[in-house]
MIMI-534263 format. One line per 3 residues: their letters; for each residue x, y, z of C-alpha. Coordinates in Angstrom, 3 decimals. Layout:
MIMI-534263
a	X/Y/Z ~ ...
***
This chain:
MIMI-534263
mkt	-174.691/75.187/-93.595 ~ -178.305/74.917/-94.555 ~ -179.083/78.142/-92.872
lll	-176.235/79.904/-94.739 ~ -177.622/78.561/-98.015 ~ -181.090/79.548/-97.186
lla	-180.038/83.068/-96.347 ~ -177.950/83.378/-99.556 ~ -181.081/82.314/-101.554
ill	-183.318/84.775/-99.804 ~ -180.796/87.472/-100.253 ~ -180.461/86.701/-104.021
sfs	-184.231/86.741/-104.533 ~ -184.501/90.220/-102.921 ~ -181.581/91.657/-104.982
vhg	-183.456/90.626/-108.214 ~ -186.030/93.338/-107.562 ~ -183.241/96.058/-107.238
qin	-184.326/97.098/-103.664 ~ -181.521/95.571/-101.769 ~ -177.824/96.365/-102.285
fnp	-176.129/92.989/-102.695 ~ -172.310/92.526/-102.313 ~ -170.787/89.046/-102.696
sle	-166.884/88.672/-102.344 ~ -164.347/86.129/-102.492 ~ -160.900/86.412/-100.645
vgy	-158.008/83.897/-100.701 ~ -154.527/84.086/-98.990 ~ -152.386/83.074/-96.060
edr	-153.074/83.685/-92.303 ~ -150.442/83.024/-89.699 ~ -152.887/81.597/-86.995
hil	-151.882/80.051/-83.686 ~ -154.041/79.544/-80.649 ~ -152.893/78.983/-77.106
vrp	-155.303/77.908/-74.488 ~ -154.193/78.368/-70.714 ~ -153.891/77.132/-67.984
dci	-153.386/73.710/-69.594 ~ -151.090/75.274/-72.254 ~ -152.860/73.553/-75.094
yyn	-151.455/74.961/-78.437 ~ -153.138/74.785/-81.673 ~ -151.448/75.541/-84.998
len	-153.186/75.520/-88.481 ~ -150.400/74.240/-90.566 ~ -149.775/76.156/-93.942
nmf	-152.658/78.548/-93.173 ~ -154.003/78.982/-96.597 ~ -157.589/80.218/-96.620
sif	-160.578/81.221/-98.631 ~ -163.534/83.349/-97.528 ~ -166.786/83.597/-99.347
eva	-168.807/86.474/-98.050 ~ -172.276/87.852/-98.961 ~ -173.578/91.118/-97.501
agy	-176.976/92.643/-98.389 ~ -178.414/95.921/-97.211 ~ -181.747/97.668/-97.374
kkf	-181.953/101.256/-96.254 ~ -180.530/101.293/-92.735 ~ -180.448/97.498/-92.225
slt	-177.755/95.010/-93.560 ~ -177.114/91.341/-93.194 ~ -173.711/89.556/-93.556
tsf	-172.791/85.946/-93.860 ~ -169.408/84.350/-94.555 ~ -167.773/80.989/-94.811
kty	-164.189/80.649/-94.126 ~ -162.055/77.513/-94.930 ~ -158.494/76.893/-93.736
mhp	-156.684/74.578/-96.201 ~ -153.652/72.348/-96.082 ~ -151.828/71.694/-99.276
vki	-151.764/68.041/-100.480 ~ -150.082/68.731/-103.837 ~ -149.232/71.902/-105.672
hsy	-152.577/71.893/-107.171 ~ -154.955/70.408/-104.533 ~ -155.805/71.301/-100.996
spq	-157.410/69.502/-98.048 ~ -159.733/71.491/-95.696 ~ -158.691/71.640/-91.955
qve	-161.131/74.076/-90.378 ~ -164.231/75.886/-91.231 ~ -165.531/79.108/-89.854
yii	-169.137/80.512/-90.215 ~ -170.149/84.143/-89.375 ~ -173.579/85.520/-89.618
ggq	-174.608/88.944/-88.524 ~ -176.614/92.115/-88.928 ~ -176.348/95.868/-88.549
ykv	-178.705/98.731/-88.040 ~ -177.355/102.350/-89.039 ~ -178.855/104.741/-86.572
nki	-177.300/107.634/-88.437 ~ -174.132/108.274/-90.320 ~ -172.002/107.822/-87.223
isl	-173.647/105.211/-85.029 ~ -174.285/101.458/-85.978 ~ -175.731/98.691/-83.878
raf	-174.390/95.345/-84.705 ~ -174.813/91.723/-83.711 ~ -172.681/88.663/-84.946
hmc	-172.417/84.997/-84.261 ~ -169.301/82.822/-85.205 ~ -168.686/79.259/-84.999
shg	-165.649/77.308/-86.132 ~ -165.105/73.582/-86.370 ~ -162.426/71.221/-87.359
vdg	-163.115/69.230/-90.527 ~ -161.791/65.908/-89.246 ~ -162.431/66.600/-85.630
nlf	-158.684/66.766/-84.945 ~ -158.487/70.491/-84.381 ~ -160.766/72.778/-82.194
nes	-164.161/74.125/-81.908 ~ -164.618/77.857/-81.191 ~ -167.676/80.340/-81.166
ynk	-168.674/83.646/-80.008 ~ -171.789/86.000/-79.944 ~ -170.795/89.745/-80.380
isi	-173.209/92.580/-79.830 ~ -171.678/96.165/-80.339 ~ -171.942/99.769/-81.190
kln	-169.823/100.992/-83.897 ~ -168.703/104.605/-84.281 ~ -167.830/105.734/-87.829
fnq	-165.721/108.852/-88.019 ~ -165.303/111.014/-91.048 ~ -168.503/110.047/-92.794
k	-169.848/112.269/-95.642
***
């Protein structure tokens, strides 16, 4: 979390100078998420899968960085929610040209009370964008 806040502060300071394209966003909604782990057939269900995602993206020329914080929430009352699971994503991208992008991301997800699950991945990829002008 400290790294996420530090990255956000750095991105904000650069955007003040007008050299960096800075794009924050907030998304809220419902996600029907179920996880089945085999061979033990362990099944995880996030009840009432309401979520919020705060995402910050910043780009400079061919480079861009993205970080996001997603929280799954369980409604306690009609006006209050309790967090169940949090998910952090941090990544970067380099646009080789209009079609090819090299990307790298890290995701980790943790149960808030320790009663759900931990999940993580590291992803390195090449993205092909078609119909770019």
